[in-house]
C-alpha angles and dihedrals in degrees: 000000000000124000091248092054091049092051092047092049091047093052091045092051091048091049091049092051092047092048090049091051091048092050092048092049093050093046092048091049091053090049092051091049090050091050091047091051090051092050093047090049087057090053097256110137133196118262089229091058112101116246113233114244096009148042122300 
């Protein structure tokens, strides 16, 4: 294998891993948003959300 082929394969592998991580992160973020929406629909609120008329 030539040096150029090795470098190309290395960059391609790195790009594939980074794209995989990006796809996983985006999919996981969507799943967390969906779970949060379901919890808020059930009346469960975030601790960081300010309580009306009082302290949080």
